[in-house]
N, C-alpha and C positions, 0 to 999 in steps of 0.2 A: 471448588476450583475457581481461581481468580480468572476472569475473562474480561478482556478489554477489546473493544471494537474501535479501530482507527480508521478515519476517513474524513470526508467533508459532508456537511449537512445536505446540501442540494445535489444529490446524486441518486439516480434511479436505482443503481445497483446497491447502494447503501440502504435504501428503503426496503429492498427485497431482503437484505440480510437482517435488518431490524425486525421486519415482519416475521421472518422465520424464527429468529431467536425468541421473540415475544410469544409466538404460538407454541413453541416448544418449552416455554417456561424457564428459559436459561437467563439467569441474572448476569448482567454485564454492565461495565462502565463504557462510556463513549468519550473518545478523545478526538476533537476536531483539529486535525493538523493544519488546516488552512488558517484557523484562528489562533490556535495554541502553539503551532509549530511542532517540530519533532526534533529531538536531540540527535546530534551527530552520532553519539555512541549507540543509541537505540537503532538508528538506521543502519549503521555499520554491522551491528549484531544481527539485524534482520538479513542483511546481505550475506553474512556468513552462514545463516541457517538455510536460506532458500535461493540465494544467488541474486545479484543485482539485476540480472536480466529479467527475473520474474517481477521484481519490484518496480522497475521503470515502465511507466505507462506510455509506450510509444504510439499507441492508437488514439490518445487524447488530443484535443485541440491545442492544449498548452504546448505539448511537444511538437506538434505539427507546425505551429506558428514560429518556432525557433528558427533563427537564421541557419543556413546550411553549415556555416562554420561551427556553430554551437553543437549541432547534431553530429558532426563528423569529428570534432576535436581539432585543435590547432595543427596537429600533425597529419590530418586527413586520414588517419588510420582507424577512425571510428571511436566510439565511446568505450572507455574502460571503466572499471569500478570506481576509481577516484572521481572521474568526470561525471559519472552517473549520480554518485552521491552528492556531489556539489550541485548538480542541476536540481535534484530532488529537495535538497535543503533550501535552495534559493526559491524554488517554486513547488511547494508541497503538492500542488495539483498534479504533478508528474508522478506521484506515487500511486501505483495501482490500488484500486479500492474494491472492497474493504480489506484491511489487514486485521485479522482476528488473532489475538495473542492469548494463548492459554498455557497452562503449565505443561501441556503435552506438545507445545510447539505452535508454529504459525500456520494459518491458512490465508492465502492471498487470493483475492477475487472471491466471488460468491458462487459456490456450486452446492445446491441443496444436498446432493448425495454425500459430499465431503463433510458438510455440517452434520448430517444425520449420523455418519460414521463416528465423528468426533464426540458427539453428545448422545449417541444412541444407547 
């Protein structure tokens, strides 16, 4: 099964995911979307699978430091999918980490029980 772990290198949650995968003997590739970026089509595909709300890391400092106008959108109606994708493309640190892509689908965030179920 092809497995790719997406995220950024300096992230404690990423380190937990790497440790779990390594200890479970799961072979995986790593894509650092802060250094390598992420393609719009891939991000849009992820949003179709799990929802943009799941992907957008509103708890991170990058999002919190945004001006209110960027958080709310120009119409003050809040962020929609197009706005969220634009924000994540411009600043990949706003993508929740990690994103684990397998043939069986995506896992967003690190939860040991979800990883165990996927690879169990």
